[in-house]
N, C-alpha and C positions, 0 to 999 in steps of 0.2 A: 487599419491594422488592429486585429483583436488581441486579446491577452495572450493567446497561444503564439501568435506571430511575434509579439514583443518578446516573449520568453525565449522562443527559438533563436531570435536574433542575438540576444545577449548571451545565451547559453553557448552558441557556436563560438563566439568570441572568447568566452571563458574557457571552453575546451581547448582551443588553440593555445591560449596562454599557459594553461596547466601542462599541456603536452610539451611545450617548449622547455619547461622547467624539469619535468619528470618524464623522460623518454619511455617508450613502450617496454624496452627490456627491463627497466627498473620497476615499473608498476606491475608488470607481469610476474617478475620474480617475487615481489612482495605479496601478490595475490596467491601465488602457489605456496608461499611459506606461511600463510595465515592458518590459524586453527581451522579444522574442518567445519563446513556448514552444519548447522544444528537441525536442519530438516524442517523448513517452514511449512510446506504443504502437508507433510506427515503429521505435524503437531495439530493442524486444523482437522485433519481426517480422524485422528484419534479422539479428539473432543466430540466430534459429530457421531462417531461410531459408539461412543459411550453414552449417547443419548442427550448430549448437551449442544451448546452452540460453539462454533469456533470463532472467537473474537480476536480481531487484530486491532489493538488499541493504539491510537496515534498520538505521538508526541509532536505537537505543532504549536509554535509560538504565535504565529500570525498568518494571515492569508490576504490575497489581493482584494477579496470581496468584503471581508470582515475587519481588516486591520489587525491590531493587536488583540489576541485572544486571551493570553494569560501573562500577566506582568511578573508574578513570582514564578519564574520559569526555571525549574531544576530537573533536568532530564533523568539523572539517577533516581531521585526521589519519586518522580512520576512513574518511571519504570517499575519501581518496587510497589507503588500503589496499584498499578495496573495488575501486576502479578498477584498481589494479595486479593484483588477483587475478582480474579478469575479469568483474566485475559490469557490466551495461549500463545499469542504472537504480538510483536510490537511493530509499529510503523514509525519511522523517524524522518522528518523533513530535513533535507540538507541543502536545499536551494536557499541562497541568501537574499538576493534582490527582491523576490516576491513573497517569501515566507519567513524571512529572518532566521533561516536554518543554518546549520553548519555541520560538517562531518564530525566534529568533536562531540556533538550531541549524540550521534549514533554510537560512537565509540564508548562514551561514558554510560549511556543507557544500557548497552549490551553487556558491559562489564558488571553492571549492578544486579543483573538477574540471569537466569538460565534460559530465558525465552528466545526463540529465533526472531530475527529482525529483518524487515524489508527496508531498503533504502528508498525513500520517496523523493524522487527528483525527476528531471526531464532528461532522458538518455537519448543520445543520437549516435554515439560512437562506441565501438567495442572497448576503447581505452577506458571509458567511464565504467564499464562492467568490471574490468580488471581493478580499477580504482575502488569500486564498491566492495569487491571481495577482499582487497588489501586492507580496507578499514574494518572488515569483519561482517559485512552484510551477508545474510543467508539467502536473500531473495532480492530481486529487482523488479521495478514496475516498468511496463511498456505501455505507453499511452497511444492507442491507435490513431487518435485524432491528430496527432502531431508527427506521425511516422509514415513512411511509405512501406509497402509490403516488403520490399527488399531490405530496408533498414530494420524492420521488426524481426525478420528472419535472421539477419546477421547478429543482432543483439541477443536473440534467444539462443542461438548457437554458441555465442561467447559465454553466456551464463551457464548453459549446460556443460560446457567444457570445464568450468570451474566447480561443478557439482552444485550449483545454485538452483533455486526454484525461480519461476517467473510468474508474476501476476499480470495478465493482459487486460488492460482497461478499455472498455467500450462505453459508448453512450447511445448509439442508435443501431438499427438493423444492419446498415451498410458496414459499420465498423465491426459488428459481431460476425458477419459473414467473412470479413477479412481475417478476423482473429481466429476463426475456426480452421484456417489453413495452416496455423501454427500447431505445434505439438503439445504445448503446455496445457495441463488440464484446468488450471485456475483461470476463470473468466470473471473479472470484476466489472460489474455494471454500475457506473457512476450516475447516480440520480441527479447530479448537478451538471448542467451543460457548461462546459468550460469556456464557451464563447459568450454566453449570455448570463451565466450564473443562476439561471432559473433552476429550481429544484422541484422534482416531483417523483414520488415513489411509483408512479405509473410507468416510469422507464423500466424498472425491474419487473413490474407486473407484466409488461408487454414482452420484453426480451426473453424472459424466462420461458415463454412458450416456444421459443425457437432454439433453445439450447439442447443439443443432442445428448444422449446417454454418454457417460464417460467424462463429462466436463463438470467441474465444481463451480457452482455459482457463488460469487461473493458480492453481496449488496454493499454499496458505498454511498455515503452522503444522505442527509435528510433523515437520519435515524436518531430519535431522541428519547424514546420510551420503550419499555418492555413490550408494549402493544405493537409498536412499529416492527420490532423483531418478529413477533408472532405473526403479524401480517405477512411479512416477507417469507417466513418459514412456510406459510400456506402456499407460497408460489415457488417453493423449492430451494429457497436460500436459507442455509443453516450456517453460513459463514458470513461475517460482517466486518467491515472496516469502519470504525467510529473514532472521531477525534473531537470535534468542537463540543458535542453534547457532554463529553466527559471532562475536557480540558477546562471548561468554565466553572466546574464545581469546586467548592471549598474542600470537600472530602472526596477525593478522586476514587479511592478504594471503595467507599460506600456507594458512590454513583455507579461504579462498574458492576458491583454486586447487584444493584437494583435493576439495571438495564438487562442483566442476564437472568432475571428472576423467573422468566417464562410465564409471566402473568398473561392470561388470555390465549395461550397457545392452542389449547384444546378447541376453542371456538374457531380459530383460524384454520386448523387442520381438519 
C-alpha cells in the first residue's frame, strides 16, 4: 500500500464521520451562504497577462516526505508575507494526518488577505466540495492519481456549481490525457511522484509538450530558485505552486520576492 492508498483509506473514513455530523443539507446551505469566490484562476491570468508570474504560495506545516517544515507556523502571518512578496493566490493544506493541516488554517489565512485560496486536500466526495466552499475556499484540487474519471467529473461539476475554480493535478501522460477530458483550464503538473516522492522538473518539461491550447499550465514541486521558474517559463509554465522553498525561509516575504525576480528568464525564453 503506497501513500496515496493510505491517505484514501483514512480520508474515506474521515468523510463518513464528518457527513454523519454535518448532513448534506447543512453543508450545502453554508456553502451557498458563504461570500462569493474571489476568482482564483482569474487572479493568476491577470498576473500573467501583466507580464509577471502567477504564484500560488502554499501554507504547509508538514508533509509525509519531509516531516515538519515550519515550527513557527502562523497562517495569517504567512498569508500576509506571501501577499507582500507578490503571490497572487494561496494554497492551504487542510489534511491533518499527513500534513498537520486544518480547515481553521484556511479560514484564518483567507481572512488575513484579499487573495483567492485553494483548499489543498484529498477530495473524493461532492460533500467535501461543499465543505470547502463553506469554509471560504475559492478553488479545489483534484488529484487524478487518486480519482477515477467519474469521480473527477463529479467533483468538478460540484465545484463549478458553487462558482469555484478547479486545479487538476497530474504527474504523467496517462493522467494528463484523462485530465483533458475535464473542462477546467488549469492543469497542475506535479514534479513530485506522490507514490515514490521522486522529484524532477523533467515531468513538466515533458508534459508541457502535450498540453493543448486553451489550458493553463501550473508547475508544482521542485521549484526553489528564480532560475527554476525561468526554466519552467521556457516550457510554457507561467503559473507556479510553491510551498516548501518559501516555508523554510526566515523572511518569507523576501524569499517570495526573490523567487519571483525573473532572473535568467530571457535566457530560458
